N, C-alpha and C positions, 0 to 999 in steps of 0.2 A: 534525531536518529543516532543511535550509538555509533561512534566512529569505528570501534572494533568490529561491529556487525557489517558496516559498509565495507571495510577493508576485507573482511572474510568473504563476503559475497562477491566482491570484485575479483578476489584471488581465484574464485571458482568460475569466473567468466560471466557473472551476472552484471548486466548493464544497470547500474544504480546511479540515479541522479538525486542528490539531496536537495532540500529546500535552500540550503546555503549555496550549493552549486548553481542553482537556478535563479538566485537572487530573489528568493521568495520569503526570506525571513521577515517576520512581523506582518505578514499579509493575512488577510481574513481566510478562514477555512474554505469558503466558496471560491476564492481566487486560486487556492491550491488545487481544488478539484477541477476548476475550469482549465487551468494550465495543464494538468495531467491529461485531461480529456483531449485538449487540442494537440498535445504531443503523442497521444496514443499510449500513454504510460499507466500502468497499474499503480495506484496510490497506496502506500503503506503508512499506517498511523497507529499510535498508541491511544489516540483520542477516539475511543470506540463509540461512545454515545453520540457526540456531536457529528462525527462523520457518518454514522449509520442514519441518523436523522436527515442529514444533508443528502445522502444517497436516495432516501425515500422522496424527499422534496424534488430532487433533480429529475428522477424518473417520472414523477407525477406531472412535472412541468413539460414533459416530452423531450427532455435532454438525455443524452447518452454519454457514458464514460467507459473507459477501458477496464474498469474493475477496481476493487478495493481489497486490501488485506488489512484486517484490524486485529490488534492484540492488546491485551491489558498490560499496562506498564508495570515493571518491576515484578513480574510473575515468572519470567523465563530468563535463564542465563543467555549470554550471547550465543553460545554453542547450541543451545536448545532452540533459540529463535532461528538461527541459520538452518538447523536440521529441519524444522517445520516448514520454513519458507521453501527450501529445496524440495522437500517432499511434495508440497503443493504445486510447485513449478513442474515437477515431473508428471503430475497427475492431471493438470489442467492446462490446456493450450491458451494462447492469447485470445482466440475466438471464444473459448469457453468462459473466459473471465469477463467479457463485455457485459456491462450493466449488472454484474454480480458482486456480492460482498462475501468474502471468505474470512472466517474467524480462525486465527491460528490455534485456538483451543481445540478445534476439531481435527487437527492434523498431527496428533501425537504419535 
């Protein structure tokens, strides 16, 4: 995750925990989702295809997660990513996000 985005979101009071902060660097995608689910955290990733597939498998297996926000990498500036994430956060509660995937492309 871009450090500038993390800093900008944190400056606006968003509780951001990066994979580095959590000691999850070089872990498998499923481990990232399991960790986020256990922590009750919405997962953000640029790895749209793999995490969308993982979301589908997760729900099919009867597991639940706190939600995912997916965005294509290198499409948006840091400012645009932040604006879209904040727009999504203002429109969706934590309860609304459970077991859902939101694509930032829909939050322009």
